[in-house]
VOGU-3710 file (C-alpha; in Angstrom, 3 decimals, decimal comma):
1> xxxxxxxxxx> 0,316/4,859/9,019  4,048/4,838/10,025  5,034/4,756/6,289  2,299/7,673/5,421  3,936/9,454/8,178  7,354/9,077/7,009  6,506/10,208/3,256  4,619/13,284/4,559  7,774/14,263/6,859  10,222/13,602/4,093
11> xxxxxxxxxx> 8,411/15,601/1,503  7,983/18,692/4,109  11,752/18,933/4,076  13,253/22,037/2,616  15,793/19,777/0,687  12,922/18,061/-0,833  10,928/21,149/-1,637  11,401/20,513/-5,763  9,800/16,994/-5,612  6,819/17,145/-7,925
21> xxxxxxxxxx> 6,156/13,184/-8,355  5,552/10,213/-6,279  5,305/6,230/-7,289  4,870/3,382/-4,999  6,204/-0,006/-5,320  5,452/-2,777/-2,925  6,096/-6,374/-2,931  3,865/-9,003/-0,897  3,019/-7,316/2,364  4,818/-4,270/1,240
31> xxxxxxxxxx> 1,977/-3,825/-1,365  -0,526/-3,901/1,221  1,252/-1,431/3,465  1,927/0,769/0,147  -2,013/0,758/-0,620  -2,754/1,750/2,808  -0,450/4,663/2,784  -1,659/5,836/-0,850  -5,105/5,946/0,826  -4,019/7,919/3,812
41> xxxxxxxxxx> -2,028/10,310/1,642  -4,411/10,896/-1,158  -6,307/14,099/-1,092  -9,710/13,467/-3,246  -10,284/17,188/-3,964  -6,656/17,924/-5,590  -5,720/14,226/-6,557  -2,587/14,509/-5,001  -0,633/12,260/-2,568  1,117/14,283/0,049
51> xxxxxxxxxx> 1,113/17,225/-2,105  2,830/15,267/-5,040  1,373/13,930/-8,381  0,900/9,959/-8,185  2,537/8,521/-11,370  2,877/4,959/-10,593  1,253/2,127/-8,166  2,790/-1,432/-8,665  2,379/-4,119/-6,220  3,679/-7,584/-6,722
61> xxxxxxxxxx> 2,344/-10,534/-5,160  0,275/-8,731/-2,930  -2,918/-10,554/-1,615  -5,152/-7,621/-1,919  -8,085/-9,972/-2,260  -6,790/-12,116/0,677  -5,340/-15,576/0,412  -8,538/-17,969/1,311  -9,087/-18,464/-2,448  -5,526/-19,520/-2,970
71> xxxxxxxxxx> -5,410/-22,463/-0,433  -5,759/-25,968/-2,020  -9,228/-27,334/-0,862  -7,619/-29,994/1,454  -5,730/-27,426/3,387  -8,942/-25,078/3,353  -10,466/-28,231/4,797  -8,020/-28,736/7,399  -7,934/-25,099/8,615  -11,840/-24,922/8,924
81> xxxx> -11,759/-28,448/10,893  -9,014/-26,833/13,142  -11,091/-23,669/13,616  -14,015/-25,420/14,800
//
């Protein structure tokens, strides 16, 4: 929520009045944070993000689907055992 608030505050400043487009790039956890901010800022009625036209969303090495499927089976069994 903090990133979304910072973007909203930034685009409202008079010196940024000419901004028209916005892109997001996030790596690892930053990709998840960027995706969450994107969702908070997106207006489905206008298709704009914080009043700006979205151009690109890039996330690299972000675990959008979680990490459980990425663990080797032995590690997964150990985690399950320790969790029990």
